[in-house]
Structures are given as structure tokens and as C-alpha cells.
C-alpha positions, 0 to 999 in steps of 0.5 A, a space after each residue: 461495529 467498531 470496538 464498543 466504547 461508551 462515554 466513560 470508557 473514552 474518558 478513562 482511555 484518553 484521560 479526558 474530561 467531557 465538556 458540558 454534555 456526554 454522549 448517551 450511546 456508544 460510538 459507532 465509528 471514528 474518523 478524522 474527516 467530519 464529512 465521513 461521520 456516522 450518526 453516532 461517530 467520534 470525530 478526532 480533531 487533529 491540528 495541522 499546518 494546512 487544516 485544523 480539525 477544530 475548525 470543523 466542530 461546528 459541522 457536527 450534530 448533537 449525536 456526534 462526539 469529538 476528541 478535542 484539545 480546545 472545546 467549542 461552545 458553539 458546537 452541538 457535539 459532545 466534546 471530550 477534552 484531552 491534552 493532545 488529540 493525536 496522543 488520544 487517538 494513539 491511546 484508543 488504538 492501543 486500547 483496541 489492540 489490547 482488547 482484541 483476541 484477533 490474530 494481528 499481522 503487520 506489514 511493511 517493506 520498501 515496495 509491495 506493502 499495500 498490495 500485500 496487505 490488501 491480498 492478505 485481507 481478501 484471502 483471510 476473509 475466507 476464514 473469518 472476519 478480517 479487519 485491515 487498514 484502509 487504503 494506504 493508512 500506514 503512518 502515525 495517524 492512519 495506522 492508529 486510526 485503523 487500529 481504533 476502528 477494529 470491530 469487536 468481532 474481528 478474528 484477524 487484523 492486517 495492518 500496514 506500517 510505512 515510514 519516511 524516516 528512521 524511528 517512525 515504525 517502532 511506535 506503531 509496532 508498540 501500539 499494535 503488538 502483533 503476532 506476525 510481522 512481514 517485511 516484503 523487500 528492502 529497496 531504495 524507496 525514500 533513499 533520500 532520507 537515508 545514507 544507504 540501504 542498510 539504514 532502511 533495513 534497520 528502519 523497517 526492522 522496527 516493525 519487530 520492536 513491539 513484539 514479545 513473541 511471534 513470527 517474522 516473515 522475511 524475504 530470503 533472497 533479499 541482500 539484507 536478510 541477515 540484518 532483518 533476521 538478526 533483529 527478529 531473533 533479538 526480539 524473540 521471534 521465530 523466522 519464516 522465509 520466502 523466496 526463489 532459493 531452495 533454502 527459503 521456507 516457502 519457495 517459488 519453483 515456477 512462474 508462468 505469466 498469463 494475460 489475466 494473471 499467473 500460474 505459480 508453483 510453490 513448495 513449502 519446504 517445511 512440509 515438502 508440499 508442492 502447491 500449484 495455483 493461479 493468481 489474478 495478479 498479473 505483474 510478475 513481482 506479485 509472485 512475492 505477494 502470493 508467497 507471503 500469503 501462503 506463509 501466513 496461511 501456513 503459520 496460522 494453520 489454515 488450508 491454502 486450498 480453501 483460498 484458491 478461488 480468492 487468490 485467483 480473483 485477486 486484482 491489482 489495487 487502483 493506481 498500483 498496476 490495475 488494468 482498465 480498458 479505455 477508448 482513445 478516439 476509435 482505438 481500444 487501449 489497455 491502460 496499466 495504471 501504476 501511478 500511485 508512486 515509484 521508486 527504482 525497484 518498483 519502476 524496474 519491475 513495471 518496465 520489465 513487465 512491459 518488456 515481457 508482454 506480447 509484441 504490440 504498440 506499447 506506450 510509456 508515460 513516466 514521471 520523475 521518481 522523487 525522494 532519492 536525494 543524491 542518487 536521483 541521477 543514478 536511479 534515472 540513468 538505470 531506467 535507460 536500458 529498461 526503456 530500451 528493452 521495451 522499444 516503446 511505440 510512444 514515450 512521454 517523459 515528464 519532469 526534470 530528471 526524466 528530461 535529463 535521460 531523454 537524449 540517451 533513449 533512442 529505441 522509442 519510435 516516438 518520444 517527447 519530453 514534457 517539463 510538467 504534467 500539465 503540458 503532458 496532459 494536453 498532448 496525451 490523447 493525440 500522442 498515444 492514440 495509436 497504442 495498444 497498451 499504455 503504462 503510467 508510472 511515476 511518483 505521486 508528487 511528480 504528477 503520475 496520478 493526475 496523468 492517469 486521471 486525465 486519460 480515464 476521465 477524458 475518454 469514453 472508457 468503460 468505467 472500472 472495467 478490468 482489461 482481460 483482453 488479448 494484446 494485439 499488434 
């Protein structure tokens, strides 16, 4: 059950007026998609250039209620009229956060924020009821919606906050008013909207703006650590750091990649304790995720030993490096689906991981990285040595930017450039039928998710089966 609000509460929080009827029962859910409504849920009718939520009021039943800017007399739902439905959603989020006594943990960063949020939610659930933002609900709509959905019994809340432009995280931070704020890394994702990485660091540091006290968990190895730590101190926060450097509070001492995860040795330099554990997250960069988890456990005074089983069972999120075993013809193939999005840092991490895998027939399907602005050519040129180091058996480059670097890549046994995802999808089954492992990586808008789905849906793959097999040559 979400934070319990009756009709009077809703009107007071949003400064709204009920049109005709009022709901007799408290709302039991909040949503912006009328198709996902519970029996006595609250529908937030948001305007938009493509769809307007008010167009769907007629689909609601008499047990539903709705936040609206303009009432619809034909709708059976109780309607709370407000001047701005998005602002009303923000008001509900702020009220929910003011009412809760849960520990509130905010996560942002150029890469790894969703994986970190999900890992934290899974691990913290070992200690009590943990509420987390769904999927990548991290913008001015998704984050407040997730806050407003907080259950009364939540003991911990993990909220992801994202941005494309400066000034987008600060309002979310003020709504959330967290106890702990985490920045995973500063990298050149969305660099097309900024002049340099320093500007991105300042934009990410807005996550501290709504905090009057608490803890900032920061990447010590990051070149912009000083910018982040200075802002955190200005906001009155204590700083805990993670990284490879011995000066980091939580230090990665050793890392051993295994086929079904990693073995990590981490030192808590604040206590002197050496921690050795297994993580089910395979990609090497997820050692950062585990260090952040250990930082949070340490600062909340929670024993890491209680979470060892949960950490060992962590898995990559779908589309963010999860492994699935599929069949291409008669061939058993491992698909690494990292198709949700891509920037230079995450692309480099994914390709480096492929290079480190045991020798076998490796396939790469790479689509353009977007939102890089003037750095587009430079960022794609940087992929050439990374691809060369893999010497892929099959290589598919998709899009204009990838096509530009294709002539410079001579290490691939077989390479094709496709102008668009549709052309590539038609050739996938044939081109990659001799591979043992395939990586799909690229930006959401350049078609990488569609190509992953084409492989998953067009083969007789054992659905949702995590690949834990040995790579063979």
C-alpha cells in the first residue's frame, strides 16, 4: 500500500477541488498510465505533445480518481481539479517524502546509476522493506511518481535521478530531501548538451541541493572528485569515497573475473576491515556497484555479512549487460544484451569486458552513440583500438557514425556496415550464426534495443534463462 491519502488529504496537498463526486476510499496506487490502474487508484492526467492524459479519462471506472487540469463530465471517475497536474504530482511526492521516516538514498551519475539503484534495492531488502524507483523512472515525471508511490511501511528508499541538461536534478533533490546521495561516475554521456565534463560534474552535484545534512558517497578515482566533494561540503554533507586508491574509504584491493560473476576483495579503510565476497554481476565495472553498496551498508551501520547471499545472486538488468542463452539455427549462443543505451565510457567498459573473455568466436553488434554533439567523431574514433583488441569473428556496425569508422577496422574476420537497424535485423541470423558470444551495444535511439529484441524473438531461445555456461572456442 502506498502512503495512504483520502480525498481531503489529496485536495489539501495539491490545493485542488473535487469535481462532482469525491472518492470514498483512500487511493491504493498512483499512475500516469490508465491501463495499469489498481481498483481504487489515482490517475495523474499529464499533458503532452504526443498524448494528453485527459484523453483517457473516459476509460476510468467509478472506483478510480484522477488529478486533472480540466474535468471531463463523461468520465465516471472522481476528478480532483488542479491548476497543473505535473505540479500536483510533485506536491504529492514532496508530501510523501515529508511523511516517511525511511532512510532516503539518491543515486545519480553518468553511467551505472540504474544498476546501482537496483543492486542497492535488492541488498537493502535483506534488512527491511525497501522501496525503489521503477526501471529508469529518473526524470521530472518518473522520480516524483516513484516518490509518491512510497509505501507507508518503507524503511529505506532508493531513488534514481537523471538529467540531460543542467538544472534538472536540483528540483528532484529538493523533493526527495535525502539522507545519502551517491554519484557513481562523471563521464561524457549527454556531452552534446554541455561544453565539457566539468559542467556535467556540476550538474550531477545538484543532487546535494535538497540536503541540509547527510552523507555524499563519491568516486575517489574520478578526475572531478574535487568538484563533487567541494559542493558536498558546501551543502554541509559528510563525504565517504570509494575507488582503487588506498586513500578511498572503501577500496577495491583485488578483483577476479569469473564466468558467472566476480570475486572481490575490498578494504574498509575507515575500520581496517578486509571484505572478501562474490558478486553475481559479471562485468568488471560492476565492482564499483559493489563498493557503493558496501559504502551504504557501512554508513547505515548494517553488517555486510548478512547481504553476502544477495550480492552473490545479483544479476545485470535486462538491456544493461544481462546474459541470455539463445539458439541461432543449431548453434548455442550467449547474448550479452547491453542495448539500453551507450556513451563513450559504457561502450569502452563493454568492449573491454569482451576482450577479457576467454578465446572464442566473438560477435559485436554496435550502433551509433548519440547526444555527443561536436565530440561524436572523436568518441567513435576511440572505439577503433577497443574493437581491434577483441578481433571479433563477426562485426556489425550500424548507423552513420559507426559507418565512418568501418574502413579503419581491419581486425574483424567478417565485418558489415548497415545504414540502419532494419537492414541489420534482416541479416542478423545469417551473419552471427557461427558466434559463441554476441554483444549488442549502442544508444537507445540508434536501434540497439530493437536489434536485441530481433535476436531474442526470432530464435528458439529459452526465455529469460541466464547464461552461466563456459565459453567455448
